[in-house]
Steps between C-alpha positions, in 0.01 A plus 500: 500500500266348249411233583541559872713234663370303793763354730341495850169453682480877538542542124223249439258695722571810294294356214197646683636851439550453125203309361572579131880457512720218363704295748755219480591265781876476545517258793302221662291650782403335827182635658518274812362686801311752290120523494470616146263783410377438145595763234185674374396561141834429334521608132881484452741226408694268727771287341597233747818441304494128590523581871276377781303647788467266798288504812221731374248497782159661530309431820128429503295808413135562413589753227497408133786454252789336681833413340833665430283744304138584575401559133714502189333772293498542120854554369670305780762238409658255746757259356792269573437462874473220755311544829589211731366377836225763510223488762188693396186495713183703464138481609401738222453456122786466241814342642813391312879500550576750224182708499146509634377594149659533154316752284438503124803648320757371748754223428657237727784308337734232638389515863542202732350485850502261795376485858140507630192709421188498718209715387122517521366573147728509194834354610775415249867418499586805291182712530154493647337632179646545148393718212848551347761277341687240702761302306800271552424488875443237766362438845660261747302628803217320679184708464181477704186707561248481778217547245550485121688593180846348521756457221862412464561811293185708564196451723285659230545638149271759341701578187853471361704189442719244677769351279772244575432480876495221757390401847667242726342610834212333677168688474203478732205667671411448864132599502221262402245706311127473552287309252527655155823689576835424339867541584659551151860381520731444204866416442548821302181705562217439747229691317519645148251736336717613208848430358719224355730247665772359277801265545448468877491206741420380849676229696378603846238318705158671508239426765179696536120478512375559147602655164849355523722473189861435406514826300179692585244436777208677335494661155245747367703612199459405134874501432761222494722275707784396266810282552439445873532197719432370853680224687386593853231314690161683505241441774160661509347380828155595370483528119625658174856370471702475176854464372480831313179663633261417780219704346508626141277730306589520129885525525693289249770255598768419246836313492483420870500198734449366848679212668412591861253306710157669510245415766186651646158428635322576174553659153858386442683492169853439370494838321176677611285415801188691389446641155226762462436610141683432176874442484778358286770265634778434251818290508456444871511192725474373853691195630450564873278291725151651535272393784193604702449442870119501498313179442203703388667675209581393144620839376855399410689496174847449360473838326180672631313403816167661406360698207228757562302701247727388215404477137689192382540659157716758676690268733813426299748243629747425223828323574452426865528188713483379857 
């Protein structure tokens, strides 16, 4: 058969034996009672066919890359699938319901997930770390990490794109970093070094230590957030909290808005908590309440909480309001 038809739990486990093959899900599958062993290095195609997998469970493990798949390698495509009531726990790096990591050249399309994710570093509703394309997908799971890098879609992104995605789950970290450390938690991506985020939104509550944003916790990319919004409440118990980005370096923000409440101890803004370097914010607004909890800080703004090392001739803010 091509694609191979998946009808049972046993069939689903057979994906490990055909990593470059095409599959189609023919039935809903219940994994209750199974301690799932993640599928390694998948490069094939799985068409969920509008069906759902429920009860995906991975018990706490110190090894990396935990999810239904360990790593989606270049060429992989996963589409039209719901994974509901998942429980994923790991004390290693890269934890997500669909995959520990999504590599460059792989595509995730129309995937919905729910349940709980608990990781250590790089925990996301869909994936711990993304370098591929994730589109038309959403996370309804609550995601937490004991250290840092938490996102509704991806804990971290090092390349690729996220398009037309959403998060409704609550996001948090449980560890209070030492002075100078950060937690990096965002409604879509916790930490981003490269890649675009377009037509995506967060409505989940986010609570963490620092670098906390409705779309991205910390950005180090020069690319663009476009047509995104946040309505969830954002709390940075220490600093760097913003409706779009907690900490931003260069990335542009266009056609976006925040109406969620933003609060933190210091460096709090309706769109960006802390802006380092030049940027452009266009056709963007914040209407959410913005507040600081420290009586010793004045680094708060309706759009940007604090500007650092910015040439005002290169800070462009056309068509914005707060």
